[in-house]
Phi, psi and omega in degrees: 000315181201156177210159179204158173229148178229138176291135177236102180247154177061042179267136186291318184203175184294327178296321178295319177300315183294318180289326175295319178296321178296313178299316180297323177295318179295315179297316181299314180292326175298313181296330178280351176088013178291143180250338176240117189230136173241116180257123178248141179207156180259009176260093185304321181300320180291313180301316179297316184294323181281343181271336183280150181280326183299153178293134179277136180237023181271183180288353177252013188301322181297318180288321176300316178299318179296321176298311182297326179295339180270353182306320186294344180288333186258149171290324178209132173222128184228141180245132182230138172278134172230156180292161178304320180298323181282353184248025183296327180298314180297320180289327175294319177296319179297318178297316178297320182298335179296342181280347188246144177273342182233165177301147180232135184236144173232119179244122182054033174203167179203160172294149183305312182298317180294318179297317178299316179296319178297320178294321176296320181297322180293331185288000000 
């Protein structure tokens, strides 16, 4: 339905990149007006942190808190862990995003490589 990339510069570690990507996905679906959202990611630590009720006290706590504060906007929001292999579409978008200095959006269209991977994923 839609995809986007955001430049991430000066990121401390891969967990920070993953939680930022999760937040950006939540914001993007909110801006598009979706009310039922399923967020899939291959960073188990991020998926676990956004699913627990307790306050997060890790180095990603501010971003986790910001994600959780947006829950009330949706009728349903669910987070699922998927394997790295199942998340190839997201990684293809991330690779593509490195080419841009500003956010890039695709609505009801996709890059050929991303579309091919999504079709493989559906099969």
